[in-house]
N, C-alpha and C positions, 0 to 999 in steps of 0.2 A: 609228503606234505610240503608245500612250498613255504619258504620263510620270507617274511617281508624284509626289504632292505631299504634303508634310508640313504638316498643319494645326496651328496653335497650340492651346493648351488653350482659349483664348477662342473660337476658330473652331470647335473640336470641340463646345463647349457650345452655340454658336449653331446649328450644323448639327443636333445632336441635338434641340434645341428645335423648330426649324422642321419637321423630319421628323415628330416626335411630333404637333405641332399640325396639320400637313397630313394625317396619317393620321386624326386625330380629326375634322377637317372633312369628309374624304371619307366616313367612317363615318356622320356625321350626315346628309350629303347623301343617301347610300344609303338611310338609314332614312326620311328625309322623302320621297324619291321613291317608296319602297315604300308608304308611307302614302297618298300622293297617288294612286298607281295603284289601290289598294284602294278609295279613296273615289270616284274617277272610275268604276270598274267598277260600284260599287253604285248611284250616281246614274244612270249610263247605263242600267242595267237597270230601275231604277224608272221612268225617263222614256221607255223604249223607244227609246233612242238607241244608236248605235255608240260604244263608248269611244274609238275613233280620231278620230271627229269632235269629240267633247268635248275630247280632248287637243289637237287642232289648234286649236280655239277658244281654249284656255288659252294655247298657244304664241303665237298671233297677238295675243291681248290683252296678254300679257307683253311682247312685242316692239313693241307698238303699231304693227303692220305691216299693218293691215287694207287700207289703200289699195294697198300693194304687192301683197298677195294678190289683191285685186280686179282690178288691172291684169293680173296674171299669168293669172287665170282668163279675163279677156276675150280675152287673146291665145290662150290654149288653145282657147277656144270658136271663135275665128276660124279657127284651124288646122284644127280638126275639121270645121267647116262647109266649108272649102276642099276638104278631101279627101272630102266627101260624107257625113260622119257627122253627123247632126243630133242635137241634145240633146233 
């Protein structure tokens, strides 16, 4: 069972501010993601690439995780070869 808490005027002001700022940040993030998605689709089409592959390249570059991805792919390749599915 939740208990009610009375917030002071200062706390109410801080809560309102953080909620407003958080909403603004999320709106900006949504707008930026939508713009990136449109750009990726356009470039992928121009270069005859799948947008999902281009998005994956962006995620890997952002996280600087190419080595991890490469190791995961090597493991995946080994598993598929083991079960008789060659690439």
